[in-house]
N, C-alpha and C positions, 0 to 999 in steps of 0.2 A: 350381581357381581360376587364371585366367591372371595373368600378371605385371601387366597393366594393371588388372584387377579388384582385385588385391591392393593395388596402389598407391592406387587410389581408396578402397578400404576403409580403408587406413592414414590417408589424408587425412581421410576422414569421421570416424574415431575421434579424430584430433587436434582437429578442430573441435569434436566433441562433448565431448572432455575439457576443452577450454578453456571451453566454454559451461557445463559442469557446475561447473568450478572458480569461474567468475565468479558463478554462481548460489549456490553454497555460501558464498562470501565475502559476498554480499549478505544471505543469510539468517542469517548469523552476527551481523549488525548488530542491536543491541537493538531497533530499530524493528520489525524483521520477526520477532521472537521469538514473536509472537502472530498466529494466523490472524485474530483479530478486528481487530487493527490493520491488517493487510494489506487486509482487506475494507473497513474505514473509508477507507483511502487510495484504494483503487480507486473506491469510490463518490464520494469527493470529487474525484478526478481526472476523473470523468465529468461531475459537476455543478458543480465548482469551489467551491460554497458550499451548505450545507444547515443546517437547524435541527437541534438535538439531538433533537427529537421525530421528525423524518424519519429520522435515523440510527438511533434506537432501533427504529423500525418496520422498517427494512430489514435491520438486523443481527440483530435479535432479542435484543439485549443489554438488561439492566436498566439503570435510571438510574445506579446506583452503579458498575456495571461499565463502562458507556460513559464516565462521568466519569473513571474511573481511566485508561482507554486514551487519552482525549483529553488528559488532563494529561501523560501520558508523551509523546505525539506533539507537544504544544506545547513541552515542555521540550527536545525534540530539534530544534525549529525547523521541524517538518514541517507544522503547522497553526497557525492563529491563531483564538483564541476571542474572540468579542465578545458584548456584551449589548445588545440593542435597548432603546430607551426604552419601547416599547409593552409592556404587561404581558400575561403569559400568563393562563391560566385561573385560577390561584391567586394572582394578584397578583405573580408572580415575573417579572422581566425575561426576555424571550425570548433564548435562547442561540443564536448562529449560529457555525458552524464553517466556516472557509475554508482550503483547502489553500494552502500557500505555494509559491513557486517551487522551493525546496529539496525540498519534499514531492512536488511534481509531477514534478520531474526524477528523484527517487529511485524513484517509482512507475513512471515510464516506463522507467527502466533495468532494474528488476526484470522488467517485462513483456517488454522486449526480450530479456533473458537467457532467459526461458522460451520465447519465440517462436523463438529461435535453435536450440533443441533439436529443432525440426521434429517434434514429437510429434503 
């Protein structure tokens, strides 16, 4: 390996090490401790707002599991849950989930970190 190739390799490894460190720090956040929560955030980042029925269909999560993840995401300030006045099939108000600015930025940062790895 030439000196120039070795320098470029060292620079690439430094960039990769920093990207991995950033990604590791993000994934240590409680928000990202679950692949289901990451998927929910990515879906909401794409659509901005979805019903819980849509989220269940796209994630494959059961109602209780989805509610648990949404409650955690809401407690972190990443999503906002609201209930529409119109009633669903069983007379229950329709639940709508919207990603917050904090959630959108967190999701974008995670995706930027992954993209910076150039895999």
